[in-house]
C-alpha positions in Angstrom: 0.1 -0.1 0.1 1.3 3.4 -1.1 1.6 5.6 2.3 2.8 9.3 2.8 3.2 10.9 6.0 1.9 14.5 6.7 4.5 17.2 7.5 5.5 18.2 11.0 3.7 21.4 11.1 0.0 21.3 10.5 -0.3 25.0 9.7 -2.2 25.8 6.6 0.1 25.0 3.6 -0.9 28.3 1.9 0.8 30.3 4.5 4.0 31.9 3.8 6.8 29.2 4.6 9.7 31.4 4.3 10.4 35.2 4.0 14.1 36.2 3.0 15.3 39.1 4.7 18.4 40.7 3.0 19.4 42.9 5.6 22.4 45.6 5.8 24.1 46.5 8.7 22.9 49.7 10.7 24.4 52.1 12.7 28.1 51.7 11.6 29.0 55.5 11.9 31.4 55.2 14.9 34.9 55.6 13.7 36.8 52.7 15.2 40.2 53.6 13.5 41.2 55.2 16.7 41.4 51.8 18.2 44.5 51.2 15.9 47.9 51.8 17.3 49.6 55.0 15.5 51.8 52.8 13.2 48.5 51.1 12.0 46.4 54.2 11.5 49.0 56.2 9.7 47.7 57.5 6.5 44.4 56.3 7.3 41.1 58.3 7.7 37.2 57.0 8.0 34.9 57.9 5.3 31.1 57.2 5.7 30.5 53.5 6.7 29.2 51.0 4.0 25.4 50.3 4.5 24.4 52.7 7.4 21.0 52.0 7.2 18.9 48.9 7.5 17.0 47.5 4.1 14.3 45.0 4.0 13.4 42.7 1.2 10.7 40.4 1.5 10.1 37.5 -0.5 7.9 34.9 0.3 8.1 31.0 -0.7 4.7 29.4 -0.9 3.6 26.2 -2.5 2.4 26.6 -5.8 -1.4 28.1 -6.3 -3.4 25.2 -6.4 -7.2 24.5 -6.8 -9.4 23.5 -3.8 -9.4 20.2 -5.3 -5.9 19.6 -5.7 -5.3 21.0 -2.4 -7.8 18.1 -1.0 -6.0 15.8 -3.0 -2.6 16.7 -1.5 -4.0 16.3 2.0 -5.4 12.9 1.3 -2.1 11.9 0.0 -0.4 13.2 3.1 -3.2 11.2 5.4 -1.7 8.1 3.4 -4.5 7.5 0.3 -2.5 5.9 -2.2 -1.9 7.9 -5.3 -3.4 5.5 -7.6 -6.6 5.6 -5.5 -6.8 9.1 -5.8 -5.9 9.5 -9.3 -8.0 6.5 -10.7 -10.2 5.2 -8.0 -11.9 2.6 -10.0 -8.9 1.5 -11.9 -6.3 -1.1 -11.2 -3.2 0.6 -10.3 -0.5 0.9 -13.3 2.4 -0.9 -13.4 5.7 1.8 -12.8 6.9 3.0 -16.1 8.8 6.3 -17.2 6.6 8.8 -18.4 9.3 11.0 -20.0 13.3 11.3 -20.5 14.9 13.9 -18.6 18.0 16.2 -20.1 19.9 17.6 -17.2 22.2 20.7 -18.2 24.3 19.9 -15.3 27.5 17.4 -16.5 29.4 15.0 -14.5 33.0 14.3 -14.0 34.4 12.8 -17.6 37.7 11.4 -16.1 35.6 9.7 -13.2 33.2 8.3 -15.9 36.0 7.0 -18.0 37.5 5.2 -15.1 34.1 3.5 -14.3 34.4 2.4 -17.9 37.6 1.0 -17.1 36.1 -0.9 -14.1 37.2 1.0 -11.4 35.3 3.8 -9.0 37.1 7.2 -9.0 36.2 9.2 -6.0 38.3 12.2 -4.8 41.6 10.8 -6.8 41.3 7.2 -5.0 40.3 4.3 -7.3 38.4 1.3 -6.0 38.0 -1.8 -8.4 34.0 -2.3 -9.2 34.4 -6.1 -9.0 35.9 -5.7 -5.2 33.6 -3.3 -4.0 30.7 -4.6 -1.5 27.8 -2.7 -2.5 25.6 -3.8 0.9 23.7 -1.2 2.7 25.7 -2.2 5.9 29.3 -2.2 4.4 31.7 0.0 6.1 32.6 2.7 3.3 34.5 6.1 3.9 32.0 9.2 3.2 32.9 9.8 -0.1 32.6 6.2 -1.2 29.2 6.1 0.6 27.5 9.0 -1.2 29.0 7.6 -4.8 27.9 4.2 -4.2 24.7 4.5 -2.4 23.7 7.7 -3.9 24.4 6.6 -7.4 26.0 10.1 -8.0 28.9 8.1 -10.4 25.6 7.9 -13.1 25.9 11.9 -13.7 29.8 11.0 -14.6 29.2 7.8 -16.7 26.3 9.9 -18.6 28.7 12.5 -19.8 31.7 10.5 -20.8 30.5 8.8 -23.9 27.2 8.0 -25.8 24.7 6.5 -23.6 24.6 3.0 -25.6 28.2 2.5 -24.6 27.3 3.4 -20.7 24.6 1.0 -20.7 26.5 -2.2 -19.8 28.7 -0.7 -17.2 25.7 1.1 -15.6 23.7 -2.1 -15.9 26.3 -3.9 -14.1 26.7 -1.9 -11.1 23.0 -1.5 -10.6 22.7 -5.3 -10.9 25.4 -5.7 -8.1 23.7 -3.1 -5.7 20.4 -4.6 -6.2 21.9 -8.0 -5.4 23.3 -6.8 -2.1 20.5 -4.5 -1.0 17.5 -6.7 -1.3 15.8 -5.6 2.2 15.1 -2.0 2.6 15.3 0.3 5.7 18.8 -0.5 6.8 22.1 1.1 6.7 23.6 3.8 4.7 21.5 3.0 1.6 18.7 3.9 3.6 19.4 7.2 5.0 17.1 9.7 3.5 19.6 11.7 1.7 21.2 8.8 0.0 17.6 7.2 -1.2 17.1 10.9 -2.4 20.2 11.1 -4.2 19.6 7.7 -5.7 16.2 7.8 -6.8 17.0 11.6 -8.4 20.0 9.9 -10.4 17.8 7.0 -11.4 15.0 9.2 -12.8 17.1 11.9 -14.5 19.8 9.1 -15.9 17.1 6.6 -16.6 18.3 5.8 -20.3 21.7 4.7 -18.9 20.0 1.8 -16.7 16.8 1.3 -18.7 18.1 0.8 -22.3 19.1 -2.5 -21.8 17.6 -5.9 -23.7 16.8 -7.7 -20.3 13.2 -6.6 -19.9 13.1 -8.5 -16.4 15.6 -6.2 -15.4 14.1 -3.0 -16.8 11.0 -3.9 -14.6 13.2 -4.7 -11.9 14.5 -1.5 -11.8 11.2 0.8 -12.4 9.7 -1.2 -9.3 12.8 -0.4 -7.2 12.2 3.6 -8.1 8.4 3.0 -7.3 9.6 1.2 -3.9 12.1 3.7 -3.3 9.6 6.8 -3.7 7.1 5.2 -1.4 9.4 4.7 1.1 10.6 8.4 0.9 7.0 9.4 1.3 7.0 7.9 4.7 10.5 8.6 5.9 11.5 12.1 4.3 10.9 14.4 7.5 13.3 11.4 9.4 16.1 13.0 7.4 19.4 13.8 9.5 19.1 17.3 8.7 17.3 19.7 6.2 19.8 19.5 3.9 19.1 15.6 3.3 15.3 16.3 3.5 15.5 18.6 0.9 17.5 16.1 -1.3 14.5 13.8 -0.2 11.7 16.0 -1.6 13.2 16.8 -4.6 13.3 13.1 -5.2 9.5 12.8 -4.4 8.8 15.5 -7.0 10.8 14.1 -9.6 9.4 10.5 -8.8 5.5 12.5 -8.9 6.5 14.1 -12.1 7.7 11.0 -14.1 6.2 7.9 -12.9 2.4 7.0 -13.3 -0.5 8.5 -11.3 2.0 10.9 -9.3 0.1 14.0 -9.3 -0.9 13.5 -5.6 2.7 12.9 -5.0 4.1 15.8 -6.7 1.9 18.0 -5.0 3.0 16.5 -1.5 6.7 16.9 -2.7 6.5 20.5 -3.5 4.9 21.7 -0.6 7.5 19.8 1.5 10.4 21.1 -0.2 9.2 24.8 -0.3 9.1 24.4 3.7 12.2 22.6 4.2 13.9 25.1 1.9 12.8 27.7 3.9 14.2 26.1 7.0 17.6 25.1 5.4 18.2 28.4 3.7 19.3 31.5 5.5 18.0 34.9 4.9 20.8 36.1 2.5 20.6 32.7 0.3 23.4 30.7 2.0 22.5 27.4 3.3 22.6 27.2 7.4 25.2 24.6 7.5 27.7 28.1 6.0 29.4 25.1 3.7 30.0 25.9 0.0 29.9 22.3 -0.8 26.5 21.8 0.7 25.4 24.9 -1.4 26.5 23.5 -4.5 24.6 20.0 -3.8 21.3 22.0 -3.1 21.6 23.9 -6.4 22.6 20.7 -8.2 19.5 19.0 -6.8 17.3 21.8 -8.0 18.8 21.9 -11.5 17.6 18.3 -11.8 14.5 18.8 -10.4 14.1 21.7 -13.0 14.9 19.5 -15.8 12.3 16.9 -14.4 9.6 19.5 -14.8 10.8 20.5 -18.4 10.8 16.8 -19.3 6.8 16.6 -18.8 6.6 20.2 -20.4 5.5 21.6 -17.1 7.2 24.9 -15.6 8.5 24.6 -12.0 7.1 26.4 -9.3 8.2 30.0 -8.8 9.6 29.3 -5.4 12.2 27.1 -6.7 13.2 29.5 -9.3 13.5 32.2 -6.6 15.1 30.1 -4.5 17.9 29.1 -7.1 18.2 33.1 -7.9 19.0 33.5 -4.1 21.5 30.3 -3.5 24.0 31.6 -6.4 25.3 34.8 -5.1 26.4 33.4 -1.9 28.6 30.7 -3.5 29.9 33.1 -6.1 31.0 35.4 -3.0 33.6 32.5 -1.7 35.4 32.4 -5.4 38.5 33.9 -5.9 40.2 35.8 -8.9 40.5 32.6 -10.9 37.1 31.5 -10.0 37.8 28.4 -7.8 36.2 28.1 -4.3 37.9 29.0 -1.0 38.6 26.5 1.7 35.6 27.0 3.9 33.6 24.8 6.4 35.1 21.5 5.0 35.1 22.1 1.5 38.4 22.0 -1.0 39.7 24.5 -3.5 36.5 23.5 -6.0 37.9 24.2 -9.6 36.4 27.3 -11.5 35.2 24.9 -14.2 33.0 23.2 -11.8 31.5 26.4 -10.4 31.0 27.9 -13.9 29.2 25.0 -15.3 26.9 24.6 -11.8 26.1 28.4 -12.5 25.4 28.2 -16.1 23.2 25.0 -15.6 21.1 27.0 -13.0 20.5 29.7 -15.3 21.0 32.2 -13.0 23.1 35.5 -13.6 24.6 37.2 -10.7 27.4 38.9 -9.0 29.2 37.7 -6.1 27.6 38.6 -2.7 29.7 41.1 -1.3 28.3 41.6 2.5 26.3 38.4 3.5 25.7 38.9 7.5 24.0 35.4 7.9 25.9 33.4 5.4 28.9 35.1 7.4 31.5 35.9 4.8 32.8 39.0 3.8 34.3 39.7 0.5 36.7 42.5 -0.9 37.5 42.4 -4.5 40.3 44.9 -5.0 41.3 43.7 -8.2 43.3 41.8 -9.0 43.3 40.7 -5.4 40.2 38.8 -3.8 40.1 39.0 0.2 37.6 36.4 1.9 36.9 36.8 5.6 34.7 34.6 7.9 33.0 37.1 10.0 30.4 34.7 11.5 29.8 32.1 14.5 29.9 28.6 13.2 26.9 26.7 12.1 24.5 25.6 15.0 25.0 21.7 15.9 21.8 20.9 13.9 23.1 22.5 10.9 26.4 21.6 10.9 28.4 19.7 8.0 32.0 19.0 8.4 31.5 22.2 10.6 35.0 24.3 11.6 35.8 26.2 13.9 37.2 28.8 11.5 35.5 32.4 13.0 37.9 35.4 12.0 40.1 33.3 9.4 40.7 34.8 6.2 41.9 33.9 2.5 43.5 36.2 -0.1 44.4 35.7 -3.6 46.2 37.8 -6.3 45.0 37.0 -9.6 45.3 33.6 -10.3 47.4 32.6 -7.2 46.7 32.0 -3.4 48.8 33.7 -0.9 47.0 33.0 2.4 44.6 30.1 2.6 42.9 27.7 5.1 43.6 23.7 5.1 40.0 22.9 4.1 39.3 19.4 2.6 37.4 18.0 5.8 34.3 17.2 3.9 36.7 15.2 1.3 38.3 12.8 4.1 37.8 9.3 3.0 39.6 9.8 -0.5 43.2 10.8 -0.6 42.6 12.8 2.5 42.9 10.5 5.4 39.8 10.2 7.7 42.0 10.2 10.8 42.8 14.1 10.1 39.7 15.0 9.4 38.8 16.5 13.2 42.2 18.3 13.0 41.4 20.1 9.3 38.3 21.6 10.9 40.2 23.1 13.8 40.9 26.5 14.4 44.7 25.9 14.0 44.1 24.6 10.2 42.8 28.3 9.7 44.6 31.4 8.9 43.4 33.1 12.2 44.7 33.4 15.9 44.5 30.5 18.2 44.4 30.7 22.1 46.2 28.1 24.3 46.1 25.7 21.4 42.3 25.3 21.9 39.5 25.9 19.0 37.5 28.9 19.4 34.4 26.5 19.0 34.4 23.1 20.5 35.1 20.5 17.5 33.0 17.3 17.7 32.8 14.0 15.9 30.6 13.4 12.8 30.8 16.9 11.5 29.0 18.5 14.5 30.3 21.6 16.6 29.8 22.2 20.2 30.2 25.4 22.4 32.4 28.5 21.6 31.8 31.4 19.7 28.1 32.9 20.3 28.6 36.6 18.9 30.5 38.0 16.2 30.5 41.9 15.7 31.3 43.2 12.2 32.0 47.0 11.2 32.8 47.4 7.3 33.3 50.8 5.7 35.4 52.4 2.9 38.2 54.8 4.0 40.5 57.4 2.2 44.0 57.0 1.7 46.6 59.8 0.7 47.1 57.8 -2.4 44.1 56.1 -2.8 41.2 54.2 -1.0 40.7 50.9 0.9 38.1 49.1 2.5 38.3 48.4 6.2 36.7 45.6 8.3 36.7 44.6 12.0 35.4 41.8 13.7 35.4 40.4 16.8 34.1 37.2 18.3 33.7 35.7 22.3 34.9 32.1 21.6 37.5 32.5 24.0 36.1 34.6 26.7 35.0 31.5 28.9 38.1 29.9 29.1 40.6 32.6 28.9 38.3 35.8 29.7 39.3 37.7 26.3 37.8 38.3 23.1 39.8 38.6 19.6 39.2 41.5 17.5 40.9 41.4 14.1 41.0 44.6 11.8 42.0 44.1 8.2 42.6 47.0 5.8 42.9 46.0 2.0 43.9 48.6 -0.5 41.5 49.2 -3.4 44.5 48.3 -5.7 44.9 45.1 -4.0 48.6 45.8 -3.3 48.6 45.8 0.6 46.8 44.0 3.2 47.4 45.7 6.9 46.2 43.6 9.9 46.0 43.6 13.4 44.8 41.2 15.9 43.7 42.5 19.2 43.1 40.6 22.5 40.5 42.6 24.6 39.5 41.6 28.4 35.9 40.4 28.2 35.1 41.6 31.8 35.7 44.8 33.2 38.9 43.4 35.0 41.5 41.6 33.3 42.7 38.2 34.6 46.0 37.7 35.8 48.5 35.7 34.1 49.5 34.7 30.6 48.2 32.3 28.0 49.8 30.9 24.8 49.0 32.3 21.6 49.7 31.7 17.9 48.9 33.7 14.7 49.1 31.4 11.7 49.1 32.1 8.0 48.9 29.4 5.8 50.5 29.7 2.6 49.0 29.0 -0.8 50.5 26.1 -2.9 52.5 28.1 -5.3 53.9 30.2 -2.8 57.8 30.0 -2.3 58.8 31.4 1.3 62.1 32.8 2.4 62.3 34.3 5.8 64.3 37.3 6.5 67.6 37.6 8.4 66.3 39.6 11.1 63.5 36.9 11.8 60.7 39.4 11.8 59.6 39.1 8.2 59.5 36.8 5.0 59.6 37.2 1.1 56.7 35.5 -0.6 57.4 34.9 -4.4 54.5 33.6 -7.0 54.7 31.7 -10.5 53.8 35.2 -12.1 57.2 36.7 -10.7 55.5 38.9 -8.0 57.1 39.1 -4.7 55.3 40.0 -1.4 56.8 41.1 2.1 55.1 40.1 5.1 56.2 42.1 8.1 55.4 42.2 12.0 56.3 43.7 15.1 56.6 40.5 16.9 59.9 39.3 18.1 60.3 36.4 15.9 58.4 34.8 13.2 58.8 31.1 12.4 57.6 28.5 9.8 55.7 25.3 10.1 54.4 22.7 7.6 51.1 22.4 6.8 48.7 21.2 4.2 46.3 22.6 1.4 43.4 20.9 -0.2 42.4 21.3 -3.8 39.5 20.7 -5.3 39.9 17.1 -6.6 40.5 15.9 -2.7 44.1 16.0 -3.1 46.2 17.4 -0.2 49.4 19.3 -0.8 52.2 20.1 1.7 52.8 23.7 2.0 54.0 26.0 4.7 52.6 28.4 7.2 53.7 31.3 8.9 53.4 31.4 12.5 53.8 34.4 15.1 53.5 32.9 18.9 54.5 33.4 22.5 52.6 34.3 25.6 49.6 37.0 25.7 48.9 38.8 28.9 45.4 38.0 29.9 44.9 41.9 30.1 45.0 42.1 26.6 47.3 42.6 23.6 47.9 43.7 20.2 49.9 42.1 17.3 49.7 43.9 13.8 51.2 42.5 10.6 51.4 43.7 7.1 51.4 41.7 3.7 52.4 44.4 0.7 53.5 43.5 -2.8 57.1 44.7 -3.8 57.9 46.9 -7.0 
């Protein structure tokens, strides 16, 4: 019997499910440059703050307008009345079949697809022979392989590497192995809502790869598996681990409602659920609440595939889905460097520009990067050819966190096609070439270019990608300032992650010239109470260097020269007594770790406060 479960909220579905509120900072008129030491404030005078008001832009996300009869149909389906009964109450239920062929504009990884045809899964640079892989739901696979094997993401890769008839044999071989190993449902990784949603969506979107063979029995078996998975998602979609997984499940339910017979009640049910889940997944400025660029990409890709399913049956997608895509793209672009690739934030690697460009193109959204995303939490300064990205938000809440990182007040800086200052990144890719055992270390504060106190994380890093207590409040002030020979953008931010343990607030000031030739920084430790505590605490200021940076320390031990492949030279200077170097690593977009170096300023800081200024300047 086909069953569906009601949504958690019994409110009328015609109510507004989400209001996206894009707000700019208010009352930033105070000139905070007075807090800077004289040597840092020299030649700088404050101009009017950016966004000295508050703007409110409302965008309501409602389920599509439907008739009273359709509303009744959806309500009955929520109560568990089978879709076949609602669609044709006096007719025998139709056998599963595919109503249309989907042409998705989003392509996969051609190299991974070629590896599949050669007999191997290729996941983040690691090969695994298909014949030796355990497809069972209870098999112990690393997270990247689990997503590929149980979520069937490999179908997209196989679909783009050769004409479909050439990929059919490989697709059917893997599918048969999976079905043989997963005859019983409701157990293990295969039946996590997110994996089941990805799998069903992949089956429906890339159906010609798995339904074009000569074996009619297998074809009907696959169609029955599609119908069974859709019914399972109807009952279990709201039991997902988080809203991200729930969104993927709702997307698969909608696709099944569009492409399988007698699916109108399921489609109506899925549309209402998707809109509600999106409203609870995405922040006011369009960033997912996990603050993860990888998660942002997954949601955009799922909406692209669902939109393609609507086009396949000649229906227009609901306006809410198109509006959400338009909201999701600008925050993602805000984390791209000048070369178009992603910064390493909240577990992501430096995803290549080609992938970002292909994703945005497939979405059909044309937008500029979001510069000042307060809830998404990343500030971006474009001082061409330099790009500065600055994390000015508390980490995601535990219920939203995915590979959550204690990265508050970390920054990345690139100049042209090269990265100068980076974060390690890559915890979301652990299980490929990045060892699982270092996953928590990659999420630590020390793996980011920021200040660390007492060798402790500013927010507690827990297992399974979750976060504990720590940073609860971040204050941000952004403004343009005038210089004697140009202008600059100044951002000041502070967090309370060390206030409980050490009684200190970390405040960071970054000033980037408009021509991108100079970045001035100052890190201050300010007592959190009226009276500073006695004693001292170890501190370390870490600046992880990009993979193509060649480093040479100055003879006096207080500076360093950084050279880039384009022949440019940068000088790093600090007032600290000693500047040191340590080994580090940086993870690229394919999940490959690269050995790099980091500059470290460390010592003992008074609990009564302190300040550490530094300068990164292009020479010549």
